[in-house]
mmCIF file of the N, C-alpha and C atoms, coordinates in Angstrom:
data_MODEL
# 
_entry.id   MODEL 
# 
loop_
_atom_site.group_PDB 
_atom_site.id 
_atom_site.type_symbol 
_atom_site.label_atom_id 
_atom_site.label_alt_id 
_atom_site.label_comp_id 
_atom_site.label_asym_id 
_atom_site.label_entity_id 
_atom_site.label_seq_id 
_atom_site.pdbx_PDB_ins_code 
_atom_site.Cartn_x 
_atom_site.Cartn_y 
_atom_site.Cartn_z 
_atom_site.occupancy 
_atom_site.B_iso_or_equiv 
_atom_site.pdbx_formal_charge 
_atom_site.auth_seq_id 
_atom_site.auth_comp_id 
_atom_site.auth_asym_id 
_atom_site.auth_atom_id 
_atom_site.pdbx_PDB_model_num 
ATOM 1   N N  . MET A 1 1  ? 12.385  -5.577  -8.673  1.00 0.00 ? 1  MET A N  1 
ATOM 2   C CA . MET A 1 1  ? 11.304  -6.017  -8.297  1.00 0.00 ? 1  MET A CA 1 
ATOM 3   C C  . MET A 1 1  ? 10.700  -4.389  -8.209  1.00 0.00 ? 1  MET A C  1 
ATOM 4   N N  . ASN A 1 2  ? 9.278   -4.396  -8.994  1.00 0.00 ? 2  ASN A N  1 
ATOM 5   C CA . ASN A 1 2  ? 8.690   -3.254  -8.484  1.00 0.00 ? 2  ASN A CA 1 
ATOM 6   C C  . ASN A 1 2  ? 7.222   -3.495  -7.848  1.00 0.00 ? 2  ASN A C  1 
ATOM 7   N N  . ALA A 1 3  ? 7.035   -2.702  -6.942  1.00 0.00 ? 3  ALA A N  1 
ATOM 8   C CA . ALA A 1 3  ? 6.189   -2.912  -5.967  1.00 0.00 ? 3  ALA A CA 1 
ATOM 9   C C  . ALA A 1 3  ? 5.792   -1.717  -5.059  1.00 0.00 ? 3  ALA A C  1 
ATOM 10  N N  . VAL A 1 4  ? 4.525   -1.664  -4.642  1.00 0.00 ? 4  VAL A N  1 
ATOM 11  C CA . VAL A 1 4  ? 3.985   -0.587  -3.981  1.00 0.00 ? 4  VAL A CA 1 
ATOM 12  C C  . VAL A 1 4  ? 3.506   -0.817  -2.780  1.00 0.00 ? 4  VAL A C  1 
ATOM 13  N N  . LEU A 1 5  ? 3.157   0.345   -1.995  1.00 0.00 ? 5  LEU A N  1 
ATOM 14  C CA . LEU A 1 5  ? 2.689   -0.322  -0.463  1.00 0.00 ? 5  LEU A CA 1 
ATOM 15  C C  . LEU A 1 5  ? 1.274   0.487   -0.305  1.00 0.00 ? 5  LEU A C  1 
ATOM 16  N N  . THR A 1 6  ? 0.574   -0.117  0.472   1.00 0.00 ? 6  THR A N  1 
ATOM 17  C CA . THR A 1 6  ? -0.608  0.619   1.036   1.00 0.00 ? 6  THR A CA 1 
ATOM 18  C C  . THR A 1 6  ? -0.851  0.182   2.429   1.00 0.00 ? 6  THR A C  1 
ATOM 19  N N  . GLY A 1 7  ? -1.655  0.756   3.327   1.00 0.00 ? 7  GLY A N  1 
ATOM 20  C CA . GLY A 1 7  ? -1.719  0.683   4.841   1.00 0.00 ? 7  GLY A CA 1 
ATOM 21  C C  . GLY A 1 7  ? -2.738  1.462   5.337   1.00 0.00 ? 7  GLY A C  1 
ATOM 22  N N  . PRO A 1 8  ? -3.084  1.445   6.474   1.00 0.00 ? 8  PRO A N  1 
ATOM 23  C CA . PRO A 1 8  ? -3.947  2.250   7.059   1.00 0.00 ? 8  PRO A CA 1 
ATOM 24  C C  . PRO A 1 8  ? -3.645  3.877   7.027   1.00 0.00 ? 8  PRO A C  1 
ATOM 25  N N  . ARG A 1 9  ? -4.395  4.771   6.547   1.00 0.00 ? 9  ARG A N  1 
ATOM 26  C CA . ARG A 1 9  ? -4.257  5.969   6.486   1.00 0.00 ? 9  ARG A CA 1 
ATOM 27  C C  . ARG A 1 9  ? -5.368  6.969   6.796   1.00 0.00 ? 9  ARG A C  1 
ATOM 28  N N  . SER A 1 10 ? -6.276  6.603   7.800   1.00 0.00 ? 10 SER A N  1 
ATOM 29  C CA . SER A 1 10 ? -7.609  7.345   8.045   1.00 0.00 ? 10 SER A CA 1 
ATOM 30  C C  . SER A 1 10 ? -7.221  8.542   8.866   1.00 0.00 ? 10 SER A C  1 
ATOM 31  N N  . THR A 1 11 ? -6.368  8.140   9.385   1.00 0.00 ? 11 THR A N  1 
ATOM 32  C CA . THR A 1 11 ? -5.918  9.574   10.628  1.00 0.00 ? 11 THR A CA 1 
ATOM 33  C C  . THR A 1 11 ? -4.432  10.040  10.394  1.00 0.00 ? 11 THR A C  1 
ATOM 34  N N  . THR A 1 12 ? -4.070  11.223  10.700  1.00 0.00 ? 12 THR A N  1 
ATOM 35  C CA . THR A 1 12 ? -2.935  11.899  10.615  1.00 0.00 ? 12 THR A CA 1 
ATOM 36  C C  . THR A 1 12 ? -2.003  11.079  10.963  1.00 0.00 ? 12 THR A C  1 
ATOM 37  N N  . GLU A 1 13 ? -1.784  10.569  12.266  1.00 0.00 ? 13 GLU A N  1 
ATOM 38  C CA . GLU A 1 13 ? -1.024  9.606   12.716  1.00 0.00 ? 13 GLU A CA 1 
ATOM 39  C C  . GLU A 1 13 ? -0.846  8.386   11.888  1.00 0.00 ? 13 GLU A C  1 
ATOM 40  N N  . GLN A 1 14 ? -1.945  7.979   11.421  1.00 0.00 ? 14 GLN A N  1 
ATOM 41  C CA . GLN A 1 14 ? -1.866  6.453   10.501  1.00 0.00 ? 14 GLN A CA 1 
ATOM 42  C C  . GLN A 1 14 ? -1.151  7.105   9.214   1.00 0.00 ? 14 GLN A C  1 
ATOM 43  N N  . ALA A 1 15 ? -1.304  8.191   8.759   1.00 0.00 ? 15 ALA A N  1 
ATOM 44  C CA . ALA A 1 15 ? -0.628  8.585   7.444   1.00 0.00 ? 15 ALA A CA 1 
ATOM 45  C C  . ALA A 1 15 ? 0.894   8.795   7.652   1.00 0.00 ? 15 ALA A C  1 
ATOM 46  N N  . GLY A 1 16 ? 1.186   9.235   8.867   1.00 0.00 ? 16 GLY A N  1 
ATOM 47  C CA . GLY A 1 16 ? 2.672   9.782   9.003   1.00 0.00 ? 16 GLY A CA 1 
ATOM 48  C C  . GLY A 1 16 ? 3.243   8.364   9.152   1.00 0.00 ? 16 GLY A C  1 
ATOM 49  N N  . ASP A 1 17 ? 2.749   7.366   9.983   1.00 0.00 ? 17 ASP A N  1 
ATOM 50  C CA . ASP A 1 17 ? 3.273   5.885   10.102  1.00 0.00 ? 17 ASP A CA 1 
ATOM 51  C C  . ASP A 1 17 ? 3.570   5.306   8.950   1.00 0.00 ? 17 ASP A C  1 
ATOM 52  N N  . LEU A 1 18 ? 2.724   5.575   8.189   1.00 0.00 ? 18 LEU A N  1 
ATOM 53  C CA . LEU A 1 18 ? 2.850   4.843   6.577   1.00 0.00 ? 18 LEU A CA 1 
ATOM 54  C C  . LEU A 1 18 ? 3.667   5.366   5.835   1.00 0.00 ? 18 LEU A C  1 
ATOM 55  N N  . ALA A 1 19 ? 4.007   6.749   5.582   1.00 0.00 ? 19 ALA A N  1 
ATOM 56  C CA . ALA A 1 19 ? 4.746   7.428   5.189   1.00 0.00 ? 19 ALA A CA 1 
ATOM 57  C C  . ALA A 1 19 ? 6.070   6.963   5.505   1.00 0.00 ? 19 ALA A C  1 
ATOM 58  N N  . GLU A 1 20 ? 6.132   7.004   6.995   1.00 0.00 ? 20 GLU A N  1 
ATOM 59  C CA . GLU A 1 20 ? 7.391   6.242   7.454   1.00 0.00 ? 20 GLU A CA 1 
ATOM 60  C C  . GLU A 1 20 ? 7.953   5.077   7.022   1.00 0.00 ? 20 GLU A C  1 
ATOM 61  N N  . LEU A 1 21 ? 6.909   4.234   6.901   1.00 0.00 ? 21 LEU A N  1 
ATOM 62  C CA . LEU A 1 21 ? 7.408   2.746   6.794   1.00 0.00 ? 21 LEU A CA 1 
ATOM 63  C C  . LEU A 1 21 ? 7.761   2.826   5.173   1.00 0.00 ? 21 LEU A C  1 
ATOM 64  N N  . ALA A 1 22 ? 7.034   3.595   4.498   1.00 0.00 ? 22 ALA A N  1 
ATOM 65  C CA . ALA A 1 22 ? 7.416   3.504   3.059   1.00 0.00 ? 22 ALA A CA 1 
ATOM 66  C C  . ALA A 1 22 ? 8.705   3.979   2.737   1.00 0.00 ? 22 ALA A C  1 
ATOM 67  N N  . GLY A 1 23 ? 9.161   5.055   3.373   1.00 0.00 ? 23 GLY A N  1 
ATOM 68  C CA . GLY A 1 23 ? 10.766  5.375   3.510   1.00 0.00 ? 23 GLY A CA 1 
ATOM 69  C C  . GLY A 1 23 ? 11.544  4.301   3.750   1.00 0.00 ? 23 GLY A C  1 
ATOM 70  N N  . LEU A 1 24 ? 11.218  3.731   4.972   1.00 0.00 ? 24 LEU A N  1 
ATOM 71  C CA . LEU A 1 24 ? 12.220  2.776   5.477   1.00 0.00 ? 24 LEU A CA 1 
ATOM 72  C C  . LEU A 1 24 ? 12.188  1.424   4.568   1.00 0.00 ? 24 LEU A C  1 
ATOM 73  N N  . LEU A 1 25 ? 11.284  1.135   4.007   1.00 0.00 ? 25 LEU A N  1 
ATOM 74  C CA . LEU A 1 25 ? 11.319  0.110   2.827   1.00 0.00 ? 25 LEU A CA 1 
ATOM 75  C C  . LEU A 1 25 ? 11.726  0.415   1.504   1.00 0.00 ? 25 LEU A C  1 
ATOM 76  N N  . GLY A 1 26 ? 11.748  1.633   1.271   1.00 0.00 ? 26 GLY A N  1 
ATOM 77  C CA . GLY A 1 26 ? 11.958  2.087   -0.280  1.00 0.00 ? 26 GLY A CA 1 
ATOM 78  C C  . GLY A 1 26 ? 11.121  1.913   -1.279  1.00 0.00 ? 26 GLY A C  1 
ATOM 79  N N  . LEU A 1 27 ? 9.538   1.939   -0.665  1.00 0.00 ? 27 LEU A N  1 
ATOM 80  C CA . LEU A 1 27 ? 8.370   1.440   -1.683  1.00 0.00 ? 27 LEU A CA 1 
ATOM 81  C C  . LEU A 1 27 ? 7.537   2.775   -1.484  1.00 0.00 ? 27 LEU A C  1 
ATOM 82  N N  . PRO A 1 28 ? 7.028   3.025   -2.949  1.00 0.00 ? 28 PRO A N  1 
ATOM 83  C CA . PRO A 1 28 ? 6.427   4.165   -3.029  1.00 0.00 ? 28 PRO A CA 1 
ATOM 84  C C  . PRO A 1 28 ? 4.842   3.850   -2.682  1.00 0.00 ? 28 PRO A C  1 
ATOM 85  N N  . LEU A 1 29 ? 4.224   4.874   -2.126  1.00 0.00 ? 29 LEU A N  1 
ATOM 86  C CA . LEU A 1 29 ? 2.896   4.505   -1.689  1.00 0.00 ? 29 LEU A CA 1 
ATOM 87  C C  . LEU A 1 29 ? 1.886   4.459   -2.738  1.00 0.00 ? 29 LEU A C  1 
ATOM 88  N N  . LEU A 1 30 ? 0.871   3.713   -2.821  1.00 0.00 ? 30 LEU A N  1 
ATOM 89  C CA . LEU A 1 30 ? -0.005  3.334   -4.056  1.00 0.00 ? 30 LEU A CA 1 
ATOM 90  C C  . LEU A 1 30 ? -0.891  4.678   -4.178  1.00 0.00 ? 30 LEU A C  1 
ATOM 91  N N  . HIS A 1 31 ? -1.310  5.228   -3.316  1.00 0.00 ? 31 HIS A N  1 
ATOM 92  C CA . HIS A 1 31 ? -2.248  6.456   -3.322  1.00 0.00 ? 31 HIS A CA 1 
ATOM 93  C C  . HIS A 1 31 ? -1.435  7.689   -3.861  1.00 0.00 ? 31 HIS A C  1 
ATOM 94  N N  . ARG A 1 32 ? -0.245  7.605   -3.668  1.00 0.00 ? 32 ARG A N  1 
ATOM 95  C CA . ARG A 1 32 ? 0.487   8.754   -4.152  1.00 0.00 ? 32 ARG A CA 1 
ATOM 96  C C  . ARG A 1 32 ? 1.167   8.643   -5.562  1.00 0.00 ? 32 ARG A C  1 
ATOM 97  N N  . TYR A 1 33 ? 1.165   7.337   -6.072  1.00 0.00 ? 33 TYR A N  1 
ATOM 98  C CA . TYR A 1 33 ? 2.031   7.370   -7.312  1.00 0.00 ? 33 TYR A CA 1 
ATOM 99  C C  . TYR A 1 33 ? 1.100   5.779   -7.762  1.00 0.00 ? 33 TYR A C  1 
ATOM 100 N N  . GLU A 1 34 ? -0.053  6.503   -8.130  1.00 0.00 ? 34 GLU A N  1 
ATOM 101 C CA . GLU A 1 34 ? -1.121  5.609   -9.071  1.00 0.00 ? 34 GLU A CA 1 
ATOM 102 C C  . GLU A 1 34 ? -0.304  5.054   -10.422 1.00 0.00 ? 34 GLU A C  1 
ATOM 103 N N  . ASP A 1 35 ? 0.382   5.918   -10.917 1.00 0.00 ? 35 ASP A N  1 
ATOM 104 C CA . ASP A 1 35 ? 0.937   5.378   -12.187 1.00 0.00 ? 35 ASP A CA 1 
ATOM 105 C C  . ASP A 1 35 ? 2.024   4.056   -12.268 1.00 0.00 ? 35 ASP A C  1 
ATOM 106 N N  . ARG A 1 36 ? 2.416   4.107   -10.846 1.00 0.00 ? 36 ARG A N  1 
ATOM 107 C CA . ARG A 1 36 ? 3.224   2.871   -10.678 1.00 0.00 ? 36 ARG A CA 1 
ATOM 108 C C  . ARG A 1 36 ? 2.731   1.809   -10.591 1.00 0.00 ? 36 ARG A C  1 
ATOM 109 N N  . LEU A 1 37 ? 1.188   1.508   -10.245 1.00 0.00 ? 37 LEU A N  1 
ATOM 110 C CA . LEU A 1 37 ? 0.330   0.379   -10.470 1.00 0.00 ? 37 LEU A CA 1 
ATOM 111 C C  . LEU A 1 37 ? 0.663   -0.209  -11.505 1.00 0.00 ? 37 LEU A C  1 
ATOM 112 N N  . LEU A 1 38 ? 0.732   0.271   -12.824 1.00 0.00 ? 38 LEU A N  1 
ATOM 113 C CA . LEU A 1 38 ? 0.776   -0.183  -14.176 1.00 0.00 ? 38 LEU A CA 1 
ATOM 114 C C  . LEU A 1 38 ? 2.074   -1.109  -14.283 1.00 0.00 ? 38 LEU A C  1 
ATOM 115 N N  . ASN A 1 39 ? 2.911   -0.696  -13.529 1.00 0.00 ? 39 ASN A N  1 
ATOM 116 C CA . ASN A 1 39 ? 4.249   -1.103  -13.747 1.00 0.00 ? 39 ASN A CA 1 
ATOM 117 C C  . ASN A 1 39 ? 4.735   -2.084  -12.446 1.00 0.00 ? 39 ASN A C  1 
ATOM 118 N N  . SER A 1 40 ? 3.892   -2.200  -11.601 1.00 0.00 ? 40 SER A N  1 
ATOM 119 C CA . SER A 1 40 ? 4.030   -3.043  -10.289 1.00 0.00 ? 40 SER A CA 1 
ATOM 120 C C  . SER A 1 40 ? 3.619   -4.519  -10.429 1.00 0.00 ? 40 SER A C  1 
ATOM 121 N N  . SER A 1 41 ? 4.310   -5.226  -9.733  1.00 0.00 ? 41 SER A N  1 
ATOM 122 C CA . SER A 1 41 ? 3.841   -6.655  -9.660  1.00 0.00 ? 41 SER A CA 1 
ATOM 123 C C  . SER A 1 41 ? 3.375   -7.087  -8.381  1.00 0.00 ? 41 SER A C  1 
ATOM 124 N N  . THR A 1 42 ? 3.754   -6.237  -7.073  1.00 0.00 ? 42 THR A N  1 
ATOM 125 C CA . THR A 1 42 ? 3.504   -6.627  -6.092  1.00 0.00 ? 42 THR A CA 1 
ATOM 126 C C  . THR A 1 42 ? 2.874   -5.348  -5.242  1.00 0.00 ? 42 THR A C  1 
ATOM 127 N N  . LEU A 1 43 ? 1.720   -5.824  -4.448  1.00 0.00 ? 43 LEU A N  1 
ATOM 128 C CA . LEU A 1 43 ? 1.412   -4.687  -3.455  1.00 0.00 ? 43 LEU A CA 1 
ATOM 129 C C  . LEU A 1 43 ? 1.544   -5.288  -2.036  1.00 0.00 ? 43 LEU A C  1 
ATOM 130 N N  . TYR A 1 44 ? 2.161   -4.271  -1.079  1.00 0.00 ? 44 TYR A N  1 
ATOM 131 C CA . TYR A 1 44 ? 2.348   -4.994  0.209   1.00 0.00 ? 44 TYR A CA 1 
ATOM 132 C C  . TYR A 1 44 ? 1.383   -4.170  0.945   1.00 0.00 ? 44 TYR A C  1 
ATOM 133 N N  . ARG A 1 45 ? 1.080   -4.770  2.020   1.00 0.00 ? 45 ARG A N  1 
ATOM 134 C CA . ARG A 1 45 ? -0.122  -4.240  2.981   1.00 0.00 ? 45 ARG A CA 1 
ATOM 135 C C  . ARG A 1 45 ? 0.299   -4.272  4.333   1.00 0.00 ? 45 ARG A C  1 
ATOM 136 N N  . ALA A 1 46 ? 0.507   -3.043  4.903   1.00 0.00 ? 46 ALA A N  1 
ATOM 137 C CA . ALA A 1 46 ? 0.738   -2.939  6.199   1.00 0.00 ? 46 ALA A CA 1 
ATOM 138 C C  . ALA A 1 46 ? -0.032  -3.248  7.175   1.00 0.00 ? 46 ALA A C  1 
ATOM 139 N N  . ALA A 1 47 ? 0.198   -3.891  8.179   1.00 0.00 ? 47 ALA A N  1 
ATOM 140 C CA . ALA A 1 47 ? -0.869  -3.993  9.253   1.00 0.00 ? 47 ALA A CA 1 
ATOM 141 C C  . ALA A 1 47 ? -1.776  -3.261  9.530   1.00 0.00 ? 47 ALA A C  1 
ATOM 142 N N  . GLY A 1 48 ? -3.064  -3.440  9.683   1.00 0.00 ? 48 GLY A N  1 
ATOM 143 C CA . GLY A 1 48 ? -4.075  -2.758  9.877   1.00 0.00 ? 48 GLY A CA 1 
ATOM 144 C C  . GLY A 1 48 ? -4.625  -2.022  8.687   1.00 0.00 ? 48 GLY A C  1 
ATOM 145 N N  . TRP A 1 49 ? -4.370  -2.356  7.603   1.00 0.00 ? 49 TRP A N  1 
ATOM 146 C CA . TRP A 1 49 ? -4.917  -2.100  6.369   1.00 0.00 ? 49 TRP A CA 1 
ATOM 147 C C  . TRP A 1 49 ? -6.519  -2.307  6.226   1.00 0.00 ? 49 TRP A C  1 
ATOM 148 N N  . GLU A 1 50 ? -6.869  -3.584  6.713   1.00 0.00 ? 50 GLU A N  1 
ATOM 149 C CA . GLU A 1 50 ? -8.248  -4.038  6.509   1.00 0.00 ? 50 GLU A CA 1 
ATOM 150 C C  . GLU A 1 50 ? -9.263  -3.053  7.119   1.00 0.00 ? 50 GLU A C  1 
ATOM 151 N N  . SER A 1 51 ? -8.770  -2.136  8.195   1.00 0.00 ? 51 SER A N  1 
ATOM 152 C CA . SER A 1 51 ? -9.618  -1.259  8.974   1.00 0.00 ? 51 SER A CA 1 
ATOM 153 C C  . SER A 1 51 ? -9.706  0.068   8.339   1.00 0.00 ? 51 SER A C  1 
ATOM 154 N N  . CYS A 1 52 ? -9.164  0.318   7.179   1.00 0.00 ? 52 CYS A N  1 
ATOM 155 C CA . CYS A 1 52 ? -8.978  1.527   6.519   1.00 0.00 ? 52 CYS A CA 1 
ATOM 156 C C  . CYS A 1 52 ? -9.729  1.452   5.167   1.00 0.00 ? 52 CYS A C  1 
ATOM 157 N N  . PRO A 1 53 ? -10.674 2.229   4.914   1.00 0.00 ? 53 PRO A N  1 
ATOM 158 C CA . PRO A 1 53 ? -11.638 2.156   3.630   1.00 0.00 ? 53 PRO A CA 1 
ATOM 159 C C  . PRO A 1 53 ? -10.534 2.291   2.540   1.00 0.00 ? 53 PRO A C  1 
ATOM 160 N N  . LEU A 1 54 ? -9.728  3.182   2.561   1.00 0.00 ? 54 LEU A N  1 
ATOM 161 C CA . LEU A 1 54 ? -8.808  3.733   1.641   1.00 0.00 ? 54 LEU A CA 1 
ATOM 162 C C  . LEU A 1 54 ? -8.014  2.510   1.274   1.00 0.00 ? 54 LEU A C  1 
ATOM 163 N N  . ALA A 1 55 ? -7.472  1.796   2.119   1.00 0.00 ? 55 ALA A N  1 
ATOM 164 C CA . ALA A 1 55 ? -6.404  0.845   1.834   1.00 0.00 ? 55 ALA A CA 1 
ATOM 165 C C  . ALA A 1 55 ? -7.161  -0.375  1.313   1.00 0.00 ? 55 ALA A C  1 
ATOM 166 N N  . LEU A 1 56 ? -8.553  -0.587  1.687   1.00 0.00 ? 56 LEU A N  1 
ATOM 167 C CA . LEU A 1 56 ? -9.395  -1.564  1.361   1.00 0.00 ? 56 LEU A CA 1 
ATOM 168 C C  . LEU A 1 56 ? -9.666  -1.245  -0.323  1.00 0.00 ? 56 LEU A C  1 
ATOM 169 N N  . ALA A 1 57 ? -9.633  -0.016  -0.460  1.00 0.00 ? 57 ALA A N  1 
ATOM 170 C CA . ALA A 1 57 ? -10.023 0.136   -1.954  1.00 0.00 ? 57 ALA A CA 1 
ATOM 171 C C  . ALA A 1 57 ? -8.562  -0.084  -2.988  1.00 0.00 ? 57 ALA A C  1 
ATOM 172 N N  . ASP A 1 58 ? -7.657  0.268   -2.464  1.00 0.00 ? 58 ASP A N  1 
ATOM 173 C CA . ASP A 1 58 ? -6.139  0.077   -2.989  1.00 0.00 ? 58 ASP A CA 1 
ATOM 174 C C  . ASP A 1 58 ? -6.102  -1.307  -3.233  1.00 0.00 ? 58 ASP A C  1 
ATOM 175 N N  . VAL A 1 59 ? -6.445  -2.344  -2.124  1.00 0.00 ? 59 VAL A N  1 
ATOM 176 C CA . VAL A 1 59 ? -6.246  -3.768  -2.562  1.00 0.00 ? 59 VAL A CA 1 
ATOM 177 C C  . VAL A 1 59 ? -7.177  -4.067  -3.495  1.00 0.00 ? 59 VAL A C  1 
ATOM 178 N N  . ASP A 1 60 ? -8.571  -3.787  -3.560  1.00 0.00 ? 60 ASP A N  1 
ATOM 179 C CA . ASP A 1 60 ? -9.246  -3.976  -4.726  1.00 0.00 ? 60 ASP A CA 1 
ATOM 180 C C  . ASP A 1 60 ? -8.908  -3.584  -6.275  1.00 0.00 ? 60 ASP A C  1 
ATOM 181 N N  . VAL A 1 61 ? -8.105  -2.277  -6.221  1.00 0.00 ? 61 VAL A N  1 
ATOM 182 C CA . VAL A 1 61 ? -7.576  -2.051  -7.524  1.00 0.00 ? 61 VAL A CA 1 
ATOM 183 C C  . VAL A 1 61 ? -6.509  -3.052  -7.778  1.00 0.00 ? 61 VAL A C  1 
ATOM 184 N N  . ALA A 1 62 ? -5.938  -3.356  -6.637  1.00 0.00 ? 62 ALA A N  1 
ATOM 185 C CA . ALA A 1 62 ? -4.341  -3.883  -6.855  1.00 0.00 ? 62 ALA A CA 1 
ATOM 186 C C  . ALA A 1 62 ? -4.955  -5.445  -7.544  1.00 0.00 ? 62 ALA A C  1 
ATOM 187 N N  . GLU A 1 63 ? -5.817  -6.122  -6.769  1.00 0.00 ? 63 GLU A N  1 
ATOM 188 C CA . GLU A 1 63 ? -6.634  -7.488  -7.289  1.00 0.00 ? 63 GLU A CA 1 
ATOM 189 C C  . GLU A 1 63 ? -6.799  -7.394  -8.856  1.00 0.00 ? 63 GLU A C  1 
ATOM 190 N N  . CYS A 1 64 ? -7.661  -6.212  -9.150  1.00 0.00 ? 64 CYS A N  1 
ATOM 191 C CA . CYS A 1 64 ? -8.179  -5.871  -10.679 1.00 0.00 ? 64 CYS A CA 1 
ATOM 192 C C  . CYS A 1 64 ? -7.032  -6.067  -11.420 1.00 0.00 ? 64 CYS A C  1 
ATOM 193 N N  . TYR A 1 65 ? -5.847  -5.248  -11.194 1.00 0.00 ? 65 TYR A N  1 
ATOM 194 C CA . TYR A 1 65 ? -4.793  -5.302  -11.845 1.00 0.00 ? 65 TYR A CA 1 
ATOM 195 C C  . TYR A 1 65 ? -3.910  -6.780  -11.773 1.00 0.00 ? 65 TYR A C  1 
ATOM 196 N N  . GLY A 1 66 ? -4.180  -7.462  -11.261 1.00 0.00 ? 66 GLY A N  1 
ATOM 197 C CA . GLY A 1 66 ? -3.430  -8.802  -10.961 1.00 0.00 ? 66 GLY A CA 1 
ATOM 198 C C  . GLY A 1 66 ? -2.100  -8.717  -10.160 1.00 0.00 ? 66 GLY A C  1 
ATOM 199 N N  . LEU A 1 67 ? -2.139  -8.018  -9.325  1.00 0.00 ? 67 LEU A N  1 
ATOM 200 C CA . LEU A 1 67 ? -0.757  -7.653  -8.390  1.00 0.00 ? 67 LEU A CA 1 
ATOM 201 C C  . LEU A 1 67 ? -0.724  -8.901  -7.392  1.00 0.00 ? 67 LEU A C  1 
ATOM 202 N N  . THR A 1 68 ? 0.353   -9.389  -6.919  1.00 0.00 ? 68 THR A N  1 
ATOM 203 C CA . THR A 1 68 ? 0.466   -10.397 -5.954  1.00 0.00 ? 68 THR A CA 1 
ATOM 204 C C  . THR A 1 68 ? 0.263   -9.399  -4.433  1.00 0.00 ? 68 THR A C  1 
ATOM 205 N N  . ILE A 1 69 ? -0.401  -10.001 -3.766  1.00 0.00 ? 69 ILE A N  1 
ATOM 206 C CA . ILE A 1 69 ? -0.674  -9.211  -2.523  1.00 0.00 ? 69 ILE A CA 1 
ATOM 207 C C  . ILE A 1 69 ? 0.072   -9.867  -1.193  1.00 0.00 ? 69 ILE A C  1 
ATOM 208 N N  . THR A 1 70 ? 0.778   -8.985  -0.715  1.00 0.00 ? 70 THR A N  1 
ATOM 209 C CA . THR A 1 70 ? 1.778   -9.535  0.342   1.00 0.00 ? 70 THR A CA 1 
ATOM 210 C C  . THR A 1 70 ? 1.500   -8.718  1.682   1.00 0.00 ? 70 THR A C  1 
ATOM 211 N N  . ASP A 1 71 ? 1.101   -9.619  2.912   1.00 0.00 ? 71 ASP A N  1 
ATOM 212 C CA . ASP A 1 71 ? 1.174   -8.855  4.195   1.00 0.00 ? 71 ASP A CA 1 
ATOM 213 C C  . ASP A 1 71 ? 2.773   -8.758  4.221   1.00 0.00 ? 71 ASP A C  1 
ATOM 214 N N  . LEU A 1 72 ? 2.890   -7.413  5.299   1.00 0.00 ? 72 LEU A N  1 
ATOM 215 C CA . LEU A 1 72 ? 3.826   -7.345  6.047   1.00 0.00 ? 72 LEU A CA 1 
ATOM 216 C C  . LEU A 1 72 ? 3.623   -7.591  7.202   1.00 0.00 ? 72 LEU A C  1 
ATOM 217 N N  . PRO A 1 73 ? 4.765   -8.401  7.927   1.00 0.00 ? 73 PRO A N  1 
ATOM 218 C CA . PRO A 1 73 ? 4.227   -8.594  9.235   1.00 0.00 ? 73 PRO A CA 1 
ATOM 219 C C  . PRO A 1 73 ? 4.466   -7.404  10.273  1.00 0.00 ? 73 PRO A C  1 
ATOM 220 N N  . ALA A 1 74 ? 3.360   -7.537  11.241  1.00 0.00 ? 74 ALA A N  1 
ATOM 221 C CA . ALA A 1 74 ? 3.050   -6.492  12.254  1.00 0.00 ? 74 ALA A CA 1 
ATOM 222 C C  . ALA A 1 74 ? 4.361   -6.039  13.244  1.00 0.00 ? 74 ALA A C  1 
# 
């Protein structure tokens, strides 16, 4: 399965938490590996994504590319 992750990263703390989650899940972060978007089928959204303009943009792009969008449990 090719998947990428997005989530809130408007603050240093949020960015750190998101990077930690990406490591735990073994998923690349969409904003660091945009080239993976073309080969991905799923975008996972970490809790709180809807409050971050950067994550909102990631979701918009993923929708344009037809990725399946799945929310991770909080």
